[in-house]
N, C-alpha and C positions, 0 to 999 in steps of 0.2 A: 791380923790373920784373916786371910780370904776364905770364902766358902764356895766350893764347886758341888754341884748337885747333877745327877743324871738320872732319868726315869725312862724306862721302857715297859710298855704293858701290851700284851697282844695275846690272841688266842693261837695256840700251836699244837701240832701233834707230837706224840711221845718221841718219835724219831728226831724231829728238829730240837726239841728241848735236849735230848741225849747229846746231840751234836754240839749245842752250846755248852753244856756241862763239860764235854770233852775238851773244848777249846778253853773254858775256864780252868780246867784242871792243868792244862799245858802252861797256861799263864802263870799258875802258882808255882809250878816247877821252875819256870824261867825267872820268876820274880818280877814280871811286867804283864799287867792286865790292861788293855785298851779296849774301851767300851765306845761305840759310836753309832749314832742314828740321826738322820735328819739334819745333819750339820753340827749336832751337839757330840762332843767327845769328852771323856775323862781317861786319865791314864793313872792307874793305881801300881804301886810297888810294895807288894807284901814282903815283910821280913821279919825274922825272929819268931816269937812266939805269938800266936794269934787266938784270939777268943773264937770258938767255934760252938755253935748251939744249933741243934736240930729238934724240931717240934713236928708232931704229927697228930692229927685229930680226925676221927670219924663221927659223924652225927647223921643218922639216917642214911640218906643216899649222897651225902656231901662229904668230901674229903679234903684235907688241907695238909700240905707239907711245907713247912717253912725252914730255910736254911739261913743262918746269920753268921757272918764272919766279920770281925773287927779287930783293928790293931792300931797302934800309935806309931807314927812315922818317926824314926829315930834320926836324929841330926848330929849326934856326937861322933867321934872318931871311931872307925872301924879297926878291927884287929890289923896290926902292922903299921897303923898310921901313928904319928906323934900324938902323945897324949893318952893312948890306949894303954890299960894296965895289963901288964903281963906277970904270970907267976910261973916259976920253974921249979 
């Protein structure tokens, strides 16, 4: 089992982050998310049920918002393919 990692860290304004989140939302809707920077690229294909966690924290003048989404890639047959269980 190979492991692919991708990391991007930068200082951005609210509008740029909003644009990125909009693109990410579109990727979830299409079922295909491609992230690339400096020659590094990773393609994710979210499907089915996903774990979704949102955390927010305020301490003094510091604020933090964390969004975590994870899922397992399915490799089994999809509906309509041989081997898929159907109940009528």
